[in-house]
TORZASE-618712 format. One record per residue (C-alpha): residue in one letter; x, y, z; chain; residue number from 1. Coordinates in steps of 0.001 Angstrom, whole numbers, plus 524288, in hexadecimal, padded with zeros to 5 digits. Each point is the difference from the previous one (the first is absolute). Layout:
# TORZASE-618712
<atom residuo="A" x="X" y="Y" z="Z" cadena="A" num="NUM"/>
...
***
This chain:
# TORZASE-618712
<atom residuo="X" x="826DC" y="81961" z="85AEC" cadena="A" num="1"/>
<atom residuo="X" x="7FA93" y="7FF1D" z="7F23F" cadena="A" num="2"/>
<atom residuo="X" x="807B4" y="7F828" z="7F615" cadena="A" num="3"/>
<atom residuo="X" x="7F90B" y="8037F" z="7F34D" cadena="A" num="4"/>
<atom residuo="X" x="8032C" y="80E46" z="7FD37" cadena="A" num="5"/>
<atom residuo="X" x="7F41A" y="806DE" z="7FA62" cadena="A" num="6"/>
<atom residuo="X" x="8054F" y="80DD7" z="80141" cadena="A" num="7"/>
<atom residuo="X" x="8077C" y="7FFF2" z="7F330" cadena="A" num="8"/>
<atom residuo="X" x="7FAFA" y="7FEA6" z="7F221" cadena="A" num="9"/>
<atom residuo="X" x="809E7" y="7F609" z="7FB61" cadena="A" num="10"/>
<atom residuo="X" x="7FD40" y="7F24B" z="804CD" cadena="A" num="11"/>
<atom residuo="X" x="8099F" y="7F772" z="7F8D7" cadena="A" num="12"/>
<atom residuo="X" x="801A4" y="7F174" z="7FDE4" cadena="A" num="13"/>
<atom residuo="X" x="80C00" y="7FFFC" z="808BB" cadena="A" num="14"/>
<atom residuo="X" x="7F86E" y="806CC" z="80AD7" cadena="A" num="15"/>
<atom residuo="X" x="7F519" y="7F60F" z="7FEDB" cadena="A" num="16"/>
<atom residuo="X" x="8099A" y="7F4A6" z="800F1" cadena="A" num="17"/>
<atom residuo="X" x="8068A" y="80626" z="80BD4" cadena="A" num="18"/>
<atom residuo="X" x="7F2BF" y="8025B" z="80659" cadena="A" num="19"/>
<atom residuo="X" x="7FBED" y="7F1E5" z="7FDE3" cadena="A" num="20"/>
<atom residuo="X" x="80C63" y="7FB37" z="80691" cadena="A" num="21"/>
<atom residuo="X" x="7FE8A" y="80953" z="80B75" cadena="A" num="22"/>
<atom residuo="X" x="7F180" y="7FD02" z="801D3" cadena="A" num="23"/>
<atom residuo="X" x="8031D" y="7F181" z="7FFC2" cadena="A" num="24"/>
<atom residuo="X" x="80A15" y="80212" z="80AB2" cadena="A" num="25"/>
<atom residuo="X" x="7F703" y="80851" z="8085B" cadena="A" num="26"/>
<atom residuo="X" x="7F404" y="7F742" z="7FE6A" cadena="A" num="27"/>
<atom residuo="X" x="80564" y="7F226" z="7FEF4" cadena="A" num="28"/>
<atom residuo="X" x="7F5EB" y="7F611" z="7FBE9" cadena="A" num="29"/>
<atom residuo="X" x="7F599" y="80A50" z="7FD41" cadena="A" num="30"/>
<atom residuo="X" x="8019C" y="7FF8C" z="7F140" cadena="A" num="31"/>
<atom residuo="X" x="8084B" y="7F9FA" z="7F574" cadena="A" num="32"/>
<atom residuo="X" x="80472" y="803D8" z="7F279" cadena="A" num="33"/>
<atom residuo="X" x="8059E" y="7F984" z="7F40D" cadena="A" num="34"/>
<atom residuo="X" x="803FC" y="802EE" z="7F20E" cadena="A" num="35"/>
<atom residuo="X" x="7F60C" y="7FBB6" z="7F5DE" cadena="A" num="36"/>
<atom residuo="X" x="8081D" y="8041A" z="7F454" cadena="A" num="37"/>
<atom residuo="X" x="80B30" y="80865" z="7FB21" cadena="A" num="38"/>
<atom residuo="X" x="7FE94" y="80C3C" z="7F7BF" cadena="A" num="39"/>
<atom residuo="X" x="8074C" y="80220" z="7F346" cadena="A" num="40"/>
<atom residuo="X" x="80A3C" y="8084D" z="806F2" cadena="A" num="41"/>
<atom residuo="X" x="801F9" y="7F5C2" z="80A8D" cadena="A" num="42"/>
<atom residuo="X" x="7F779" y="8049C" z="80B43" cadena="A" num="43"/>
<atom residuo="X" x="7F820" y="7F66F" z="8081D" cadena="A" num="44"/>
<atom residuo="X" x="7F142" y="80191" z="7FF7E" cadena="A" num="45"/>
<atom residuo="X" x="7FB61" y="7FDD5" z="80DE9" cadena="A" num="46"/>
<atom residuo="X" x="7F3C8" y="7FA59" z="805DB" cadena="A" num="47"/>
<atom residuo="X" x="7FD37" y="802C6" z="80E5B" cadena="A" num="48"/>
<atom residuo="X" x="7F710" y="7F6CF" z="80788" cadena="A" num="49"/>
<atom residuo="X" x="7F956" y="80638" z="80BB9" cadena="A" num="50"/>
<atom residuo="X" x="7F753" y="7F778" z="80871" cadena="A" num="51"/>
<atom residuo="X" x="7FF8F" y="7F147" z="8008F" cadena="A" num="52"/>
<atom residuo="X" x="80506" y="7F959" z="7F396" cadena="A" num="53"/>
<atom residuo="X" x="7F5D5" y="7F57D" z="802E2" cadena="A" num="54"/>
<atom residuo="X" x="7F4C6" y="809C8" z="8006C" cadena="A" num="55"/>
<atom residuo="X" x="7F374" y="7FB65" z="7F996" cadena="A" num="56"/>
<atom residuo="X" x="7FF9B" y="80BD6" z="7F70C" cadena="A" num="57"/>
<atom residuo="X" x="80A36" y="80879" z="7F99C" cadena="A" num="58"/>
<atom residuo="X" x="8001E" y="80DE6" z="7FAEC" cadena="A" num="59"/>
<atom residuo="X" x="809A7" y="80530" z="7F5FC" cadena="A" num="60"/>
<atom residuo="X" x="803FA" y="80E40" z="800B7" cadena="A" num="61"/>
<atom residuo="X" x="80928" y="80494" z="7F560" cadena="A" num="62"/>
<atom residuo="X" x="80647" y="80D5B" z="7FE63" cadena="A" num="63"/>
<atom residuo="X" x="80A71" y="806C0" z="7F815" cadena="A" num="64"/>
<atom residuo="X" x="7FC9E" y="7F9B0" z="7F300" cadena="A" num="65"/>
<atom residuo="X" x="800B6" y="80D59" z="7F970" cadena="A" num="66"/>
<atom residuo="X" x="80D67" y="805E3" z="80240" cadena="A" num="67"/>
<atom residuo="X" x="7FCBD" y="80E2D" z="802C7" cadena="A" num="68"/>
<atom residuo="X" x="7F56D" y="7FBC3" z="809B0" cadena="A" num="69"/>
<atom residuo="X" x="809FB" y="7FB93" z="809F6" cadena="A" num="70"/>
<atom residuo="X" x="7F91E" y="8067C" z="80B73" cadena="A" num="71"/>
<atom residuo="X" x="7F704" y="7F42F" z="7FF80" cadena="A" num="72"/>
<atom residuo="X" x="80B99" y="7F798" z="80416" cadena="A" num="73"/>
<atom residuo="X" x="80317" y="80953" z="80B09" cadena="A" num="74"/>
<atom residuo="X" x="7F1BE" y="7FF64" z="8045E" cadena="A" num="75"/>
<atom residuo="X" x="7FED8" y="7F13B" z="80070" cadena="A" num="76"/>
<atom residuo="X" x="80CF6" y="7FEA9" z="80714" cadena="A" num="77"/>
<atom residuo="X" x="7FB23" y="809D0" z="80A08" cadena="A" num="78"/>
<atom residuo="X" x="7F391" y="7F7F1" z="80120" cadena="A" num="79"/>
<atom residuo="X" x="80832" y="7F3EC" z="80287" cadena="A" num="80"/>
<atom residuo="X" x="80743" y="806AD" z="80B14" cadena="A" num="81"/>
<atom residuo="X" x="7F34E" y="80581" z="8057C" cadena="A" num="82"/>
<atom residuo="X" x="7F9C7" y="7F291" z="80127" cadena="A" num="83"/>
<atom residuo="X" x="80C78" y="7FA18" z="80570" cadena="A" num="84"/>
<atom residuo="X" x="7FFCB" y="80A55" z="80ABF" cadena="A" num="85"/>
<atom residuo="X" x="7F1CF" y="7FE1B" z="803EC" cadena="A" num="86"/>
<atom residuo="X" x="7FD56" y="7F68D" z="80B41" cadena="A" num="87"/>
<atom residuo="X" x="7F947" y="7F37C" z="7FBFB" cadena="A" num="88"/>
<atom residuo="X" x="7F4BE" y="802F5" z="80936" cadena="A" num="89"/>
<atom residuo="X" x="7FCBC" y="80CB6" z="7F8F1" cadena="A" num="90"/>
<atom residuo="X" x="7F1C7" y="7FF75" z="7FBEB" cadena="A" num="91"/>
<atom residuo="X" x="7FAD0" y="80285" z="7F265" cadena="A" num="92"/>
<atom residuo="X" x="7F18B" y="7FDE9" z="7FD85" cadena="A" num="93"/>
<atom residuo="X" x="7FE7F" y="7F809" z="80C61" cadena="A" num="94"/>
<atom residuo="X" x="80B0E" y="7F67C" z="7FD15" cadena="A" num="95"/>
<atom residuo="X" x="80E29" y="800CF" z="8044E" cadena="A" num="96"/>
<atom residuo="X" x="80A69" y="8022A" z="7F5C1" cadena="A" num="97"/>
<atom residuo="X" x="8067C" y="7F381" z="8048F" cadena="A" num="98"/>
<atom residuo="X" x="7F3D4" y="7F816" z="7FCFA" cadena="A" num="99"/>
<atom residuo="X" x="7FDCA" y="80758" z="7F354" cadena="A" num="100"/>
<atom residuo="X" x="80D91" y="7FDB3" z="7FA80" cadena="A" num="101"/>
<atom residuo="X" x="8002F" y="7F1ED" z="80479" cadena="A" num="102"/>
<atom residuo="X" x="7F456" y="7FE44" z="7F6EE" cadena="A" num="103"/>
<atom residuo="X" x="803FF" y="808E9" z="7F4D5" cadena="A" num="104"/>
<atom residuo="X" x="80E0F" y="80222" z="7FBC8" cadena="A" num="105"/>
<atom residuo="X" x="80510" y="80B81" z="7F824" cadena="A" num="106"/>
<atom residuo="X" x="80919" y="7FCF0" z="7F4B7" cadena="A" num="107"/>
<atom residuo="X" x="8066D" y="80CE3" z="7FCE6" cadena="A" num="108"/>
<atom residuo="X" x="807C7" y="802BF" z="7F3A7" cadena="A" num="109"/>
<atom residuo="X" x="8053A" y="80D4F" z="8041E" cadena="A" num="110"/>
<atom residuo="X" x="807FD" y="8039C" z="7F3F8" cadena="A" num="111"/>
<atom residuo="X" x="7FC50" y="7F8A7" z="7F3B3" cadena="A" num="112"/>
<atom residuo="X" x="80832" y="80897" z="7F706" cadena="A" num="113"/>
<atom residuo="X" x="80CE0" y="80280" z="80712" cadena="A" num="114"/>
<atom residuo="X" x="807C6" y="8030F" z="7F3A2" cadena="A" num="115"/>
<atom residuo="X" x="7F623" y="809E6" z="7FB10" cadena="A" num="116"/>
<atom residuo="X" x="7FF6A" y="80671" z="80D55" cadena="A" num="117"/>
<atom residuo="X" x="80EC8" y="80138" z="7FFEC" cadena="A" num="118"/>
<atom residuo="X" x="7FF1A" y="806BF" z="7F2BD" cadena="A" num="119"/>
<atom residuo="X" x="7F599" y="80987" z="804CB" cadena="A" num="120"/>
<atom residuo="X" x="807E7" y="8032D" z="80C31" cadena="A" num="121"/>
<atom residuo="X" x="80E10" y="7FFD3" z="7FB16" cadena="A" num="122"/>
<atom residuo="X" x="7FF64" y="8008B" z="7F12C" cadena="A" num="123"/>
<atom residuo="X" x="809DD" y="7F7C4" z="7F89E" cadena="A" num="124"/>
<atom residuo="X" x="80813" y="7FEF4" z="80C6D" cadena="A" num="125"/>
<atom residuo="X" x="7F54E" y="7F718" z="80536" cadena="A" num="126"/>
<atom residuo="X" x="802FD" y="7F583" z="7F5DE" cadena="A" num="127"/>
<atom residuo="X" x="80C6A" y="7F7DE" z="800D2" cadena="A" num="128"/>
<atom residuo="X" x="7FF15" y="7F94B" z="7F2B2" cadena="A" num="129"/>
<atom residuo="X" x="8071F" y="8082A" z="7F5D0" cadena="A" num="130"/>
<atom residuo="X" x="7F814" y="7FAA6" z="7F48F" cadena="A" num="131"/>
<atom residuo="X" x="7F357" y="803A0" z="806D7" cadena="A" num="132"/>
<atom residuo="X" x="804F1" y="80DBE" z="802A1" cadena="A" num="133"/>
<atom residuo="X" x="8035B" y="80192" z="7F194" cadena="A" num="134"/>
<atom residuo="X" x="7F2A5" y="7FB2B" z="7FBA8" cadena="A" num="135"/>
<atom residuo="X" x="7F8FB" y="80941" z="80933" cadena="A" num="136"/>
<atom residuo="X" x="80788" y="80B4E" z="7FA0C" cadena="A" num="137"/>
<atom residuo="X" x="7FC8B" y="7FB26" z="7F251" cadena="A" num="138"/>
<atom residuo="X" x="7F19B" y="7FF3A" z="80393" cadena="A" num="139"/>
<atom residuo="X" x="80015" y="80E01" z="804D8" cadena="A" num="140"/>
<atom residuo="X" x="806CA" y="804E3" z="7F3A3" cadena="A" num="141"/>
<atom residuo="X" x="7F607" y="7F8B3" z="7F7A1" cadena="A" num="142"/>
<atom residuo="X" x="7F45B" y="80530" z="807A1" cadena="A" num="143"/>
<atom residuo="X" x="80557" y="80DD7" z="8000C" cadena="A" num="144"/>
<atom residuo="X" x="80307" y="7FFF2" z="7F17C" cadena="A" num="145"/>
<atom residuo="X" x="7F2A7" y="7FA25" z="7FCD1" cadena="A" num="146"/>
<atom residuo="X" x="7F8EC" y="80A23" z="80831" cadena="A" num="147"/>
<atom residuo="X" x="7FB12" y="7F60E" z="809F3" cadena="A" num="148"/>
<atom residuo="X" x="80667" y="807E5" z="80ACE" cadena="A" num="149"/>
<atom residuo="X" x="804BC" y="80DE2" z="80181" cadena="A" num="150"/>
<atom residuo="X" x="8059F" y="7FD7E" z="80D87" cadena="A" num="151"/>
<atom residuo="X" x="80E42" y="8011C" z="8036B" cadena="A" num="152"/>
<atom residuo="X" x="80719" y="7F317" z="80199" cadena="A" num="153"/>
<atom residuo="X" x="80025" y="8023B" z="80EB7" cadena="A" num="154"/>
<atom residuo="X" x="7F13C" y="801D8" z="80085" cadena="A" num="155"/>
<atom residuo="X" x="7FD95" y="7F4BB" z="7F699" cadena="A" num="156"/>
<atom residuo="X" x="80696" y="7F721" z="809EE" cadena="A" num="157"/>
<atom residuo="X" x="7F9DB" y="8068B" z="80BE0" cadena="A" num="158"/>
<atom residuo="X" x="7F253" y="7FD0D" z="7FAD2" cadena="A" num="159"/>
<atom residuo="X" x="8038E" y="7F24D" z="7FB71" cadena="A" num="160"/>
<atom residuo="X" x="7F54C" y="7F5C3" z="8021B" cadena="A" num="161"/>
<atom residuo="X" x="8059D" y="7F3E9" z="7F944" cadena="A" num="162"/>
<atom residuo="X" x="80A14" y="7F5FB" z="80437" cadena="A" num="163"/>
<atom residuo="X" x="80E37" y="80073" z="7FB9F" cadena="A" num="164"/>
<atom residuo="X" x="7FC34" y="7F927" z="7F351" cadena="A" num="165"/>
<atom residuo="X" x="7F692" y="80AF5" z="7FCA0" cadena="A" num="166"/>
<atom residuo="X" x="7F3BD" y="7F7E5" z="8027C" cadena="A" num="167"/>
<atom residuo="X" x="7F470" y="80581" z="80775" cadena="A" num="168"/>
<atom residuo="X" x="7FE05" y="7F4C8" z="8097B" cadena="A" num="169"/>
<atom residuo="X" x="7F1D3" y="80368" z="80286" cadena="A" num="170"/>
<atom residuo="X" x="7FD2B" y="7FDFA" z="7F18A" cadena="A" num="171"/>
<atom residuo="X" x="806D9" y="7F2CD" z="7FF51" cadena="A" num="172"/>
<atom residuo="X" x="7F4EB" y="7F70D" z="8046B" cadena="A" num="173"/>
<atom residuo="X" x="7F824" y="7F7C2" z="7F6B1" cadena="A" num="174"/>
<atom residuo="X" x="7F221" y="804DF" z="8023E" cadena="A" num="175"/>
<atom residuo="X" x="7FE24" y="80B24" z="7F652" cadena="A" num="176"/>
<atom residuo="X" x="80DEE" y="7FECB" z="7FAF3" cadena="A" num="177"/>
<atom residuo="X" x="7FC00" y="7FEC3" z="7F1BB" cadena="A" num="178"/>
<atom residuo="X" x="7F6E9" y="80BC1" z="800E2" cadena="A" num="179"/>
<atom residuo="X" x="809DC" y="808E2" z="80677" cadena="A" num="180"/>
<atom residuo="X" x="807EC" y="807C7" z="7F622" cadena="A" num="181"/>
<atom residuo="X" x="807EF" y="809AF" z="80815" cadena="A" num="182"/>
<atom residuo="X" x="80DD4" y="802AE" z="7FB38" cadena="A" num="183"/>
<atom residuo="X" x="805D0" y="7F849" z="7F4CD" cadena="A" num="184"/>
<atom residuo="X" x="80DAE" y="7FF54" z="805B3" cadena="A" num="185"/>
<atom residuo="X" x="806AE" y="7FF0B" z="80D4F" cadena="A" num="186"/>
<atom residuo="X" x="80164" y="80C7C" z="807A7" cadena="A" num="187"/>
<atom residuo="X" x="7FB99" y="80759" z="80C03" cadena="A" num="188"/>
<atom residuo="X" x="7F1CB" y="7FBB4" z="7FF9F" cadena="A" num="189"/>
<atom residuo="X" x="7F4D8" y="7F934" z="7F8D1" cadena="A" num="190"/>
<atom residuo="X" x="807B6" y="7F55A" z="7F8F1" cadena="A" num="191"/>
<atom residuo="X" x="7F94D" y="7F334" z="80369" cadena="A" num="192"/>
<atom residuo="X" x="80B2A" y="7F6E4" z="7FC61" cadena="A" num="193"/>
<atom residuo="X" x="80115" y="7F548" z="7F5E9" cadena="A" num="194"/>
<atom residuo="X" x="7F6F9" y="7F63B" z="806B0" cadena="A" num="195"/>
<atom residuo="X" x="7F7FD" y="7FF74" z="80C90" cadena="A" num="196"/>
<atom residuo="X" x="8087B" y="7FCF3" z="80BC2" cadena="A" num="197"/>
<atom residuo="X" x="80C66" y="80221" z="7F82C" cadena="A" num="198"/>
<atom residuo="X" x="806F1" y="8071D" z="80B0F" cadena="A" num="199"/>
<atom residuo="X" x="80646" y="7F995" z="80BDD" cadena="A" num="200"/>
<atom residuo="X" x="7F83B" y="808E5" z="80905" cadena="A" num="201"/>
<atom residuo="X" x="7F2AC" y="7FCBC" z="7FA4E" cadena="A" num="202"/>
<atom residuo="X" x="8037F" y="7F1A5" z="7FE56" cadena="A" num="203"/>
<atom residuo="X" x="80352" y="7FF57" z="80E83" cadena="A" num="204"/>
<atom residuo="X" x="7F35E" y="806B6" z="803EA" cadena="A" num="205"/>
<atom residuo="X" x="7F7B7" y="7F75B" z="7F742" cadena="A" num="206"/>
<atom residuo="X" x="80671" y="7F399" z="8051C" cadena="A" num="207"/>
<atom residuo="X" x="7FEB0" y="803E9" z="80E39" cadena="A" num="208"/>
<atom residuo="X" x="7F1EE" y="80453" z="7FE68" cadena="A" num="209"/>
<atom residuo="X" x="7FC59" y="7F2EB" z="7FA0C" cadena="A" num="210"/>
<atom residuo="X" x="806DF" y="7F8D2" z="80B09" cadena="A" num="211"/>
<atom residuo="X" x="7F946" y="807E2" z="80AA2" cadena="A" num="212"/>
<atom residuo="X" x="7F276" y="800F1" z="7F9C8" cadena="A" num="213"/>
<atom residuo="X" x="7FCF6" y="80B6B" z="8091A" cadena="A" num="214"/>
<atom residuo="X" x="7F2BF" y="8038A" z="8057B" cadena="A" num="215"/>
<atom residuo="X" x="80264" y="80DA4" z="7FAA5" cadena="A" num="216"/>
<atom residuo="X" x="80AF4" y="80863" z="7FAA9" cadena="A" num="217"/>
<atom residuo="X" x="802DC" y="80E7F" z="80100" cadena="A" num="218"/>
<atom residuo="X" x="808B0" y="80866" z="7F75D" cadena="A" num="219"/>
<atom residuo="X" x="80545" y="80D10" z="804AB" cadena="A" num="220"/>
<atom residuo="X" x="8027D" y="80A5C" z="7F5A8" cadena="A" num="221"/>
<atom residuo="X" x="801DD" y="80EC9" z="7FF9C" cadena="A" num="222"/>
<atom residuo="X" x="7F93E" y="808FE" z="7FE5C" cadena="A" num="223"/>
<atom residuo="X" x="7F227" y="8056F" z="8008E" cadena="A" num="224"/>
<atom residuo="X" x="7FA9E" y="7FB50" z="80D2E" cadena="A" num="225"/>
<atom residuo="X" x="7F624" y="7F74B" z="7F930" cadena="A" num="226"/>
<atom residuo="X" x="7FBD9" y="7F1CE" z="8005D" cadena="A" num="227"/>
<atom residuo="X" x="7FEB9" y="7F7FE" z="7F378" cadena="A" num="228"/>
<atom residuo="X" x="7F8D0" y="7F31A" z="80037" cadena="A" num="229"/>
<atom residuo="X" x="7F72C" y="7FEA7" z="7F3FA" cadena="A" num="230"/>
<atom residuo="X" x="80631" y="7F771" z="7F587" cadena="A" num="231"/>
<atom residuo="X" x="7F32B" y="7FBA4" z="7FA02" cadena="A" num="232"/>
<atom residuo="X" x="7FE1E" y="7F48F" z="80968" cadena="A" num="233"/>
<atom residuo="X" x="7F246" y="7FADE" z="80275" cadena="A" num="234"/>
<atom residuo="X" x="7F82E" y="7F829" z="809DC" cadena="A" num="235"/>
<atom residuo="X" x="8055C" y="7FC59" z="80D4D" cadena="A" num="236"/>
<atom residuo="X" x="80DBE" y="80453" z="7FCA9" cadena="A" num="237"/>
<atom residuo="X" x="7FAF4" y="80D8D" z="7FCD0" cadena="A" num="238"/>
<atom residuo="X" x="7F899" y="800A0" z="80CDF" cadena="A" num="239"/>
<atom residuo="X" x="80C08" y="7FC17" z="807D3" cadena="A" num="240"/>
<atom residuo="X" x="808C7" y="809A1" z="7F8D6" cadena="A" num="241"/>
<atom residuo="X" x="7F62E" y="80AE4" z="80208" cadena="A" num="242"/>
<atom residuo="X" x="7FF18" y="7FCDF" z="80E83" cadena="A" num="243"/>
<atom residuo="X" x="80ED9" y="7FF99" z="800E4" cadena="A" num="244"/>
<atom residuo="X" x="800C9" y="80D77" z="7F9BA" cadena="A" num="245"/>
<atom residuo="X" x="7F5EF" y="80516" z="809BB" cadena="A" num="246"/>
<atom residuo="X" x="807DC" y="7FA3A" z="80B4F" cadena="A" num="247"/>
<atom residuo="X" x="80C55" y="806C7" z="7FB3A" cadena="A" num="248"/>
<atom residuo="X" x="7F88E" y="80CC3" z="7FE0B" cadena="A" num="249"/>
<atom residuo="X" x="7FB45" y="7FF4E" z="80E0F" cadena="A" num="250"/>
<atom residuo="X" x="80E45" y="7FFC3" z="80453" cadena="A" num="251"/>
<atom residuo="X" x="806B5" y="809E0" z="7F71F" cadena="A" num="252"/>
<atom residuo="X" x="7F46A" y="807D0" z="7FAA8" cadena="A" num="253"/>
<atom residuo="X" x="80583" y="7FF73" z="7F23A" cadena="A" num="254"/>
<atom residuo="X" x="7F630" y="80254" z="7F528" cadena="A" num="255"/>
<atom residuo="X" x="7FAD7" y="7F366" z="7F9FB" cadena="A" num="256"/>
<atom residuo="X" x="80077" y="7FFB6" z="7F131" cadena="A" num="257"/>
<atom residuo="X" x="7F568" y="7F74A" z="7FA67" cadena="A" num="258"/>
<atom residuo="X" x="802B8" y="8014E" z="7F173" cadena="A" num="259"/>
<atom residuo="X" x="804B5" y="7F391" z="7F973" cadena="A" num="260"/>
<atom residuo="X" x="80E68" y="7FFCF" z="7FCA1" cadena="A" num="261"/>
<atom residuo="X" x="8035F" y="80683" z="7F324" cadena="A" num="262"/>
<atom residuo="X" x="80718" y="7F70D" z="7F686" cadena="A" num="263"/>
<atom residuo="X" x="80B2A" y="809BC" z="7FFF2" cadena="A" num="264"/>
<atom residuo="X" x="801DA" y="7FCBE" z="80E5D" cadena="A" num="265"/>
<atom residuo="X" x="7FF04" y="7F15E" z="7FDCB" cadena="A" num="266"/>
<atom residuo="X" x="8099C" y="7F4CC" z="8021F" cadena="A" num="267"/>
<atom residuo="X" x="80267" y="803B4" z="80E26" cadena="A" num="268"/>
<atom residuo="X" x="8016D" y="7F755" z="80BE4" cadena="A" num="269"/>
<atom residuo="X" x="7F261" y="80384" z="804C4" cadena="A" num="270"/>
<atom residuo="X" x="7F9B3" y="7FCD1" z="7F2F2" cadena="A" num="271"/>
<atom residuo="X" x="806AF" y="7F2C8" z="7FFC8" cadena="A" num="272"/>
<atom residuo="X" x="7FCA5" y="7FCC1" z="80E1C" cadena="A" num="273"/>
<atom residuo="X" x="7F18F" y="802A6" z="7FE7D" cadena="A" num="274"/>
<atom residuo="X" x="7FD0B" y="7FC6A" z="7F1FD" cadena="A" num="275"/>
<atom residuo="X" x="80971" y="7F4B4" z="7FDD0" cadena="A" num="276"/>
<atom residuo="X" x="801BE" y="7FA55" z="80DA3" cadena="A" num="277"/>
<atom residuo="X" x="7F31A" y="8039F" z="80686" cadena="A" num="278"/>
<atom residuo="X" x="80702" y="805FA" z="80BBD" cadena="A" num="279"/>
<atom residuo="X" x="7F9BD" y="80C02" z="80646" cadena="A" num="280"/>
<atom residuo="X" x="80908" y="80B8D" z="7FE44" cadena="A" num="281"/>
<atom residuo="X" x="8002D" y="80EB9" z="801CF" cadena="A" num="282"/>
<atom residuo="X" x="80A01" y="80A3F" z="7FC16" cadena="A" num="283"/>
<atom residuo="X" x="802A4" y="80AEB" z="809BF" cadena="A" num="284"/>
<atom residuo="X" x="805D1" y="80C8E" z="7FAB0" cadena="A" num="285"/>
<atom residuo="X" x="806A6" y="80829" z="80A7D" cadena="A" num="286"/>
<atom residuo="X" x="80336" y="80E71" z="8001B" cadena="A" num="287"/>
<atom residuo="X" x="7FB8B" y="80B88" z="7F7E4" cadena="A" num="288"/>
<atom residuo="X" x="80C3D" y="80540" z="7F97F" cadena="A" num="289"/>
<atom residuo="X" x="807A8" y="7FB04" z="7F46C" cadena="A" num="290"/>
<atom residuo="X" x="80883" y="7F43F" z="80312" cadena="A" num="291"/>
<atom residuo="X" x="80A4A" y="7FF9E" z="80537" cadena="A" num="292"/>
<atom residuo="X" x="7F7CA" y="80547" z="80B2E" cadena="A" num="293"/>
<atom residuo="X" x="805EF" y="80A3B" z="808F8" cadena="A" num="294"/>
<atom residuo="X" x="8040A" y="7FBD2" z="80DAD" cadena="A" num="295"/>
<atom residuo="X" x="7F649" y="809DB" z="80580" cadena="A" num="296"/>
<atom residuo="X" x="7F4C8" y="7F781" z="7FB28" cadena="A" num="297"/>
<atom residuo="X" x="803CC" y="7F422" z="807FA" cadena="A" num="298"/>
<atom residuo="X" x="7F9CC" y="803E3" z="80CF0" cadena="A" num="299"/>
<atom residuo="X" x="7F27F" y="80167" z="7F9F9" cadena="A" num="300"/>
<atom residuo="X" x="801A7" y="7F36A" z="7F840" cadena="A" num="301"/>
<atom residuo="X" x="80411" y="7F908" z="80C76" cadena="A" num="302"/>
<atom residuo="X" x="7F44D" y="804D2" z="807B7" cadena="A" num="303"/>
<atom residuo="X" x="7F6FF" y="7FAFC" z="7F558" cadena="A" num="304"/>
<atom residuo="X" x="80669" y="7F2AA" z="7FE8F" cadena="A" num="305"/>
<atom residuo="X" x="80587" y="7FC05" z="80D43" cadena="A" num="306"/>
<atom residuo="X" x="7F46F" y="7F746" z="8035F" cadena="A" num="307"/>
<atom residuo="X" x="7FF7A" y="7F97B" z="7F2A7" cadena="A" num="308"/>
<atom residuo="X" x="80609" y="7F2BB" z="80325" cadena="A" num="309"/>
<atom residuo="X" x="7F6C8" y="7FD73" z="80B52" cadena="A" num="310"/>
<atom residuo="X" x="7F454" y="80442" z="7F7E3" cadena="A" num="311"/>
<atom residuo="X" x="803DD" y="7F70E" z="7F4C2" cadena="A" num="312"/>
<atom residuo="X" x="80238" y="7F46F" z="808FD" cadena="A" num="313"/>
<atom residuo="X" x="7F2F9" y="80266" z="806AA" cadena="A" num="314"/>
<atom residuo="X" x="7F94E" y="80074" z="7F2B1" cadena="A" num="315"/>
<atom residuo="X" x="80679" y="7F342" z="7FBE4" cadena="A" num="316"/>
<atom residuo="X" x="7FA2F" y="7F85E" z="80B5D" cadena="A" num="317"/>
<atom residuo="X" x="7F21E" y="8051B" z="7FE8A" cadena="A" num="318"/>
***
């Protein structure tokens, strides 16, 4: 019986927490998870460790950093259950999964922006802090009156990308931060924050990434069914990133985009990983519709991404 429900569009923070508890009970000792920080509205930001914690190499996979892209969280949680279900003697590329994940461990951050996801799914009812709810309403009124949005308040929240403080978390990293202009004030999207790493979510991800120093890191976003990897890196790092993108393409057949990142898309986690930390990284965009993606898209997304963890681990040990 499947634990992670992929039949419905809404995959909430509470569902994820319940799924983690149930998976832990069903597969004792097969994985662990911990909180690496707390969001502004009081939600734990979880890291899941699949494979041996003592593995020689680690891979970071993060999802749900943009609120309306919450199907990415549903996908990676389904991937977790999939690999928990598979027997350790299952072969991938001539090596058993047991051997593979004893050598390479997956560090999964399944929902980096739990507050923002709650806003996209439940509107103001998703936020418990009354002051935050009032500010969100003020930001909508400002953006509507200034012509920055013509959406209804309901749709403004449905298509929310930021965290509960109105900061676009994937524009809150320090590589390219100065160049990125975006929005001047907090709101649904494109406000980079006051300083790099100013938000509890990004601060937690930065700290954990530095501690782990992963062999590679993957970010799941939605949508477009494309692969982004070119941040202007050169030399050996560029070769590895290019090969990583080709490996991912071989699994999910997403189009590879080779153009260097536009400065208006700067200050993201991927930019920082590659250009500031020298860590190979690729961004995978799932789906083809406008986020939040419809539940009907999940089956195709799953077929294209089910084998991803094994492929990434195999790449890491080459």
